C-alpha positions as CSV (number, residue, x, y, z in Angstrom):
1,X,68.6,4.6,44.6
2,X,69.4,8.5,44.5
3,X,71.2,8.2,40.8
4,X,67.8,5.6,39.9
5,X,65.9,8.2,40.9
6,X,67.7,11.3,39.3
7,X,67.8,9.2,35.9
8,X,64.0,8.7,36.3
9,X,62.9,12.9,37.0
10,X,65.7,13.4,33.8
11,X,63.7,11.2,31.2
12,X,60.2,12.8,32.4
13,X,61.4,15.9,31.6
14,X,62.6,15.1,28.4
15,X,59.7,12.8,27.6
16,X,57.3,16.3,28.8
17,X,59.7,19.0,27.0
18,X,58.8,16.6,23.6
19,X,54.9,16.0,23.9
20,X,55.0,19.8,24.4
21,X,57.4,20.6,21.3
22,X,54.8,18.0,19.2
23,X,51.7,19.8,20.8
24,X,52.7,23.0,19.7
25,X,54.8,22.4,16.0
26,X,53.1,18.9,15.0
27,X,49.6,18.3,17.0
28,X,48.5,16.9,14.4
29,X,50.3,13.8,15.1
30,X,48.2,14.1,18.8
31,X,45.3,13.6,16.3
32,X,44.8,17.2,17.2
33,X,43.4,19.3,14.5
34,X,45.1,23.1,14.1
35,X,43.1,25.2,15.3
36,X,40.5,23.4,17.6
37,X,41.5,24.8,21.0
38,X,40.8,21.4,23.5
39,X,38.5,23.1,25.8
40,X,36.2,19.9,26.1
41,X,38.0,16.6,26.1
42,X,36.5,14.7,23.1
43,X,37.8,11.8,20.7
44,X,38.2,12.8,16.9
45,X,38.7,11.2,14.2
46,X,42.1,11.8,12.6
47,X,42.4,15.2,10.4
48,X,41.3,14.0,6.5
49,X,39.5,11.0,7.1
50,X,35.7,10.7,5.6
51,X,32.8,10.3,7.8
52,X,31.1,6.4,8.2
53,X,28.9,5.9,5.6
54,X,25.1,5.6,6.7
55,X,24.6,1.7,8.1
56,X,28.3,1.2,8.7
57,X,28.4,3.6,12.0
58,X,28.1,6.3,10.9
59,X,25.0,9.0,10.5
60,X,26.2,10.5,7.5
61,X,23.6,10.0,4.6
62,X,25.5,12.2,1.9
63,X,26.9,8.6,-0.3
64,X,23.1,7.9,-0.7
65,X,21.7,11.5,-1.8
66,X,25.1,11.8,-3.7
67,X,23.9,8.7,-6.1
68,X,20.7,9.3,-6.2
69,X,19.7,12.7,-6.7
70,X,21.2,12.6,-10.3
71,X,18.8,10.4,-11.5
72,X,16.2,12.4,-10.1
73,X,14.8,15.2,-12.7
74,X,12.5,17.7,-12.2
75,X,8.9,17.8,-14.6
76,X,7.2,21.3,-15.4
77,X,4.1,21.2,-17.2
78,X,1.7,23.0,-18.6
79,X,-1.6,22.4,-20.5
80,X,-3.7,24.8,-23.0
81,X,-6.1,27.5,-21.3
82,X,-9.6,27.2,-21.2
83,X,-11.5,29.8,-23.3
84,X,-14.9,30.6,-22.9
85,X,-17.6,29.6,-25.4
86,X,-18.8,33.0,-26.3
87,X,-14.6,34.3,-26.0
88,X,-14.3,35.1,-29.8
89,X,-17.5,37.2,-29.3
90,X,-16.4,40.9,-30.0
91,X,-18.9,41.9,-27.8
92,X,-18.0,39.4,-25.2
93,X,-14.5,40.5,-25.5
94,X,-15.4,44.3,-25.4
95,X,-17.4,43.6,-21.8
96,X,-15.3,41.4,-20.3
97,X,-11.6,42.1,-21.8
98,X,-8.8,39.3,-21.0
99,X,-11.2,37.7,-18.7
100,X,-12.6,36.1,-22.0
101,X,-8.9,34.4,-22.5
102,X,-8.4,31.9,-20.0
103,X,-5.0,31.0,-18.2
104,X,-2.5,28.3,-19.3
105,X,-2.6,25.9,-15.9
106,X,1.0,24.8,-15.2
107,X,2.4,22.1,-13.0
108,X,5.1,20.8,-10.8
109,X,6.6,17.3,-10.2
110,X,9.3,15.0,-10.0
111,X,10.7,12.3,-12.0
112,X,13.3,9.2,-12.0
113,X,15.5,8.3,-14.7
114,X,15.7,4.1,-14.3
115,X,17.4,3.5,-17.7
116,X,19.7,4.9,-20.0
117,X,17.6,4.8,-22.8
118,X,15.7,7.6,-21.9
119,X,12.6,5.6,-19.4
120,X,11.7,8.3,-16.8
121,X,9.1,7.3,-14.2
122,X,6.8,9.3,-12.4
123,X,3.0,9.4,-11.0
124,X,0.3,9.7,-13.3
125,X,-1.4,12.7,-11.5
126,X,2.3,14.6,-12.5
127,X,1.5,14.6,-16.1
128,X,-2.4,14.0,-16.5
129,X,-3.9,15.8,-19.1
130,X,-0.6,17.7,-20.0
131,X,0.0,19.6,-23.4
132,X,3.5,20.1,-23.1
133,X,5.9,18.3,-20.9
134,X,9.7,19.4,-20.2
135,X,12.2,17.8,-18.1
136,X,15.0,19.3,-16.4
137,X,17.5,17.1,-15.2
138,X,19.9,17.9,-11.8
139,X,22.7,18.9,-14.5
140,X,21.2,21.5,-15.8
141,X,20.3,20.0,-19.1
142,X,16.1,20.3,-20.3
143,X,14.1,18.0,-22.7
144,X,10.9,18.1,-24.1
145,X,9.3,14.3,-22.5
146,X,7.3,12.2,-25.1
147,X,4.5,10.1,-22.5
148,X,5.0,6.6,-23.2
149,X,1.9,4.8,-21.5
150,X,0.2,5.8,-18.0
151,X,-1.3,3.5,-15.6
152,X,-4.2,5.4,-13.6
153,X,-5.4,2.5,-11.3
154,X,-1.5,2.5,-9.5
155,X,-1.2,6.4,-10.7
156,X,2.6,5.5,-12.4
157,X,3.6,7.2,-15.9
158,X,6.8,6.5,-18.5
159,X,8.2,9.2,-20.1
160,X,10.8,9.5,-22.7
161,X,13.7,11.9,-23.0
162,X,16.0,11.8,-26.0
163,X,19.1,12.4,-24.0
164,X,22.2,10.9,-24.5
165,X,24.9,9.8,-21.1
166,X,22.1,9.6,-18.7
167,X,22.1,9.6,-14.9
168,X,20.8,6.1,-13.8
169,X,19.2,5.1,-10.6
170,X,19.7,1.9,-9.2
171,X,16.7,0.1,-9.3
172,X,16.6,-1.4,-4.9
173,X,14.3,-4.6,-3.7
174,X,11.6,-2.7,-1.8
175,X,10.3,-6.0,-1.0
176,X,13.5,-5.9,1.4
177,X,12.3,-3.3,3.3
178,X,11.8,-3.4,6.9
179,X,10.0,-0.9,9.3
180,X,12.4,1.5,10.6
181,X,14.7,1.3,7.8
182,X,15.8,4.8,7.0
183,X,15.3,6.3,4.1
184,X,15.6,9.5,1.8
185,X,12.7,11.3,-0.5
186,X,14.2,13.4,-3.2
187,X,11.6,15.5,-5.3
188,X,11.1,19.2,-6.3
189,X,8.5,20.6,-3.5
190,X,6.6,23.6,-4.5
191,X,9.1,24.4,-7.7
192,X,12.0,25.4,-5.1
193,X,14.8,22.9,-6.4
194,X,15.7,19.4,-5.7
195,X,15.7,18.8,-1.9
196,X,16.4,15.5,0.1
197,X,14.9,14.6,3.2
198,X,15.1,11.8,5.5
199,X,13.3,9.6,8.0
200,X,12.5,6.1,8.2
201,X,9.5,3.6,6.9
202,X,6.9,3.8,9.3
203,X,5.3,1.0,8.0
204,X,4.4,-1.1,4.6
205,X,1.8,-2.6,3.0
206,X,-0.6,0.4,3.7
207,X,-3.9,0.1,1.8
208,X,-7.8,1.2,1.4
209,X,-6.6,5.3,1.5
210,X,-8.7,6.0,-1.5
211,X,-5.4,6.8,-3.7
212,X,-5.4,4.7,-6.3
213,X,-6.9,1.4,-7.0
214,X,-4.1,-0.6,-6.3
215,X,-2.8,0.4,-3.4
216,X,0.4,-1.2,-1.3
217,X,2.2,2.0,0.1
218,X,5.4,2.4,1.7
219,X,4.6,4.8,4.6
220,X,7.8,7.1,5.4
221,X,7.8,10.6,8.0
222,X,10.1,11.8,5.4
223,X,9.3,15.2,4.1
224,X,7.5,14.7,1.1
225,X,5.5,18.1,-0.2
226,X,3.6,19.0,-3.5
227,X,6.4,18.4,-6.2
228,X,7.6,15.9,-4.5
229,X,5.3,13.7,-6.7
230,X,6.8,11.6,-8.8
231,X,10.3,11.5,-6.5
232,X,12.2,8.7,-5.7
233,X,11.9,7.1,-2.2
234,X,15.9,5.4,-1.9
235,X,17.6,3.7,0.9
236,X,21.1,4.0,2.5
237,X,22.9,2.9,-0.7
238,X,20.7,5.1,-2.3
239,X,18.9,2.5,-4.4
240,X,15.3,3.1,-5.6
241,X,12.6,1.7,-2.9
242,X,9.8,3.4,-4.2
243,X,8.0,6.5,-5.8
244,X,7.0,9.3,-3.9
245,X,3.1,10.0,-4.7
246,X,0.8,11.2,-1.7
247,X,1.2,12.5,1.4
248,X,-1.3,12.8,4.6
249,X,-2.1,16.3,5.1
250,X,-4.7,18.8,6.6
251,X,-2.6,22.3,5.7
252,X,-1.6,20.6,2.3
253,X,1.6,20.7,3.5
254,X,4.4,18.0,5.1
255,X,2.7,16.4,9.0
256,X,5.3,13.3,8.7
257,X,2.9,10.8,6.8
258,X,3.7,10.1,3.1
259,X,3.2,7.2,0.6
260,X,5.3,5.9,-1.7
261,X,4.9,3.6,-4.7
262,X,6.8,0.4,-4.6
263,X,9.6,-0.7,-7.1
264,X,8.7,-3.8,-7.6
265,X,4.8,-2.4,-8.4
266,X,6.3,0.6,-10.2
267,X,8.7,-2.1,-12.3
268,X,5.8,-4.4,-13.3
269,X,4.1,-1.6,-14.6
270,X,7.0,-0.3,-16.6
271,X,7.9,-3.1,-18.7
272,X,4.3,-3.5,-19.3
273,X,3.8,-0.2,-20.7
274,X,7.2,-0.3,-22.4
275,X,6.3,-3.9,-24.1
276,X,2.4,-2.8,-24.2
277,X,1.8,0.4,-24.1
278,X,-0.7,-0.9,-21.4
279,X,-1.2,-2.6,-18.2
280,X,-3.2,-5.8,-18.6
281,X,-5.0,-7.2,-15.7
282,X,-6.9,-10.3,-14.8
283,X,-10.7,-10.2,-13.2
284,X,-12.8,-12.9,-11.9
285,X,-16.0,-11.3,-11.3
286,X,-16.3,-11.8,-7.5
287,X,-17.5,-9.6,-4.7
288,X,-15.4,-9.7,-1.9
289,X,-15.7,-8.8,2.1
290,X,-13.1,-8.7,4.9
291,X,-13.4,-11.3,6.9
292,X,-14.9,-10.3,10.3
293,X,-14.0,-12.5,13.5
294,X,-17.2,-13.5,13.4
295,X,-17.2,-15.3,10.4
296,X,-13.9,-16.3,10.5
297,X,-14.9,-18.2,13.7
298,X,-17.8,-20.2,11.7
299,X,-15.5,-20.8,9.3
300,X,-13.2,-22.4,11.6
301,X,-10.3,-20.5,9.8
302,X,-8.0,-17.7,11.9
303,X,-9.0,-14.2,11.6
304,X,-7.4,-12.4,8.9
305,X,-7.3,-15.3,7.2
306,X,-8.7,-14.7,3.4
307,X,-11.5,-13.2,2.1
308,X,-14.8,-13.9,1.9
309,X,-17.2,-14.0,-1.5
310,X,-20.4,-12.3,-0.6
311,X,-21.0,-12.2,-4.5
312,X,-20.3,-13.7,-7.5
313,X,-21.2,-12.8,-11.0
314,X,-23.1,-14.4,-13.0
315,X,-21.8,-16.4,-15.8
316,X,-18.1,-14.7,-14.9
317,X,-14.9,-16.5,-14.9
318,X,-15.4,-17.0,-10.9
319,X,-19.0,-17.9,-11.0
320,X,-18.2,-20.7,-14.6
321,X,-15.3,-22.4,-11.7
322,X,-17.9,-22.9,-9.3
323,X,-17.2,-20.0,-7.0
324,X,-20.4,-19.7,-4.8
325,X,-21.6,-16.7,-1.9
326,X,-20.0,-17.9,1.1
327,X,-16.6,-18.8,-0.1
328,X,-13.8,-17.8,1.9
329,X,-10.5,-17.2,-1.0
330,X,-7.0,-17.8,1.3
331,X,-4.6,-18.4,-1.6
332,X,-4.2,-17.1,-5.5
333,X,-2.2,-18.7,-6.7
334,X,0.6,-19.2,-4.3
335,X,0.2,-15.7,-2.7
336,X,-1.7,-15.9,0.8
337,X,-4.2,-13.0,0.8
338,X,-5.3,-11.8,3.7
339,X,-8.1,-8.6,3.1
340,X,-10.2,-6.9,0.3
341,X,-6.4,-5.5,-0.9
342,X,-4.3,-8.2,-1.5
343,X,-7.2,-10.1,-3.2
344,X,-7.5,-7.6,-5.7
345,X,-3.6,-7.0,-6.2
346,X,-3.8,-11.0,-6.7
347,X,-5.8,-11.5,-8.8
348,X,-5.2,-8.6,-10.9
349,X,-1.6,-10.0,-11.3
350,X,-3.1,-13.0,-13.2
351,X,-2.8,-13.1,-16.8
352,X,-5.8,-13.5,-18.5
353,X,-6.9,-16.5,-20.4
354,X,-4.4,-18.4,-18.5
355,X,-5.7,-20.2,-15.8
356,X,-4.9,-20.6,-12.0
357,X,-5.9,-21.6,-8.7
358,X,-7.8,-20.5,-5.7
359,X,-7.7,-22.1,-2.8
360,X,-10.9,-21.5,-0.6
361,X,-12.5,-22.6,2.6
362,X,-16.1,-24.2,2.6
363,X,-18.2,-25.5,5.4
364,X,-16.8,-29.1,4.4
365,X,-13.4,-28.3,4.3
366,X,-10.5,-26.4,2.4
367,X,-10.6,-27.1,-2.0
368,X,-8.3,-26.1,-4.7
369,X,-11.1,-24.1,-7.5
370,X,-8.8,-23.7,-10.9
371,X,-9.8,-20.5,-12.6
372,X,-9.2,-19.1,-16.0
373,X,-9.1,-15.0,-15.4
374,X,-11.1,-13.0,-17.8
375,X,-9.5,-9.7,-18.8
376,X,-10.3,-6.3,-16.3
377,X,-11.3,-3.4,-18.6
378,X,-10.2,-0.2,-17.2
379,X,-13.0,1.7,-14.0
380,X,-13.3,5.6,-14.0
381,X,-9.9,6.1,-12.0
382,X,-10.3,6.9,-8.5
383,X,-11.1,10.3,-6.4
384,X,-7.7,12.0,-6.2
385,X,-6.7,12.7,-2.5
386,X,-3.5,15.3,-1.5
387,X,-0.9,14.5,-3.2
């Protein structure tokens, strides 16, 4: 027994000595990083191992930023000065000097390269009325940009640059976003250079903000500031989910409420502009109103289901199809509508001259009405808010 105890004691002594030698000379064998004293007992990843990408157990969003950032560009615009009507009068210039000559107006914004062909998505308000547009890539290259087309009603514009080997962003499925998903906003805020901010999707389908005619915004708390307009909202894989467009702000800076146009909308607008030079939308000639709980009860439909028609334009497509005031439109084609904004967007997506179907509810029950939409004329753009 004594012999066994002596053998045990010698074995423990050897093991402790070996552990001391390894901890001193080869600490990495014990997953300890050289030079970092183990004052606090923590569990560390093995030296040299990379952090797990976001969405796979880690917290870093660096892979998403690395993938998407090269495709996000800065946009500098300039507009010729507006001179005083009498600026050429020598006496006027004698008394007022250089004040007779206006100063050129400069603007800053962002954009996203979406094609090797040189197409760039941005906001219409970024390049609106600009005389010169310069695009600055993340790799330092610069190029003048050509305006392929604009769509003021969705506040989108398509530019093109004559450069090769362009970094192109991957378009994501914005319809698959959910509230709480992590996102990054990438752009050029205040002209300080490319900046990445992170947050989550705060809300989806935001409408009635008075920013655009057609609104279906992704709301995020990722910091968006002036100059971020036209930049990218990306998911944790670096795929494009939206075009950063506007902020809600009382001070001009970010207050945690920003809005982005979904990629699904931006892609539709881009394809229409590149194909036809403009976006052609449907129109049926009705005056809609959101359905109140009282009206919903009187028509025996659930609240928030459908839009009531309060007026019909004489000889318009809706009038010719038999739509009349008091009808509750619940579907346009196969798309359900629950508010005026959804009805407007669904009708606008119809192809003018191509028959479609509206599902309406009347006192005598549901009916399906065939209608041939007309072509929507471009109205005066709404007043811009904080962007």
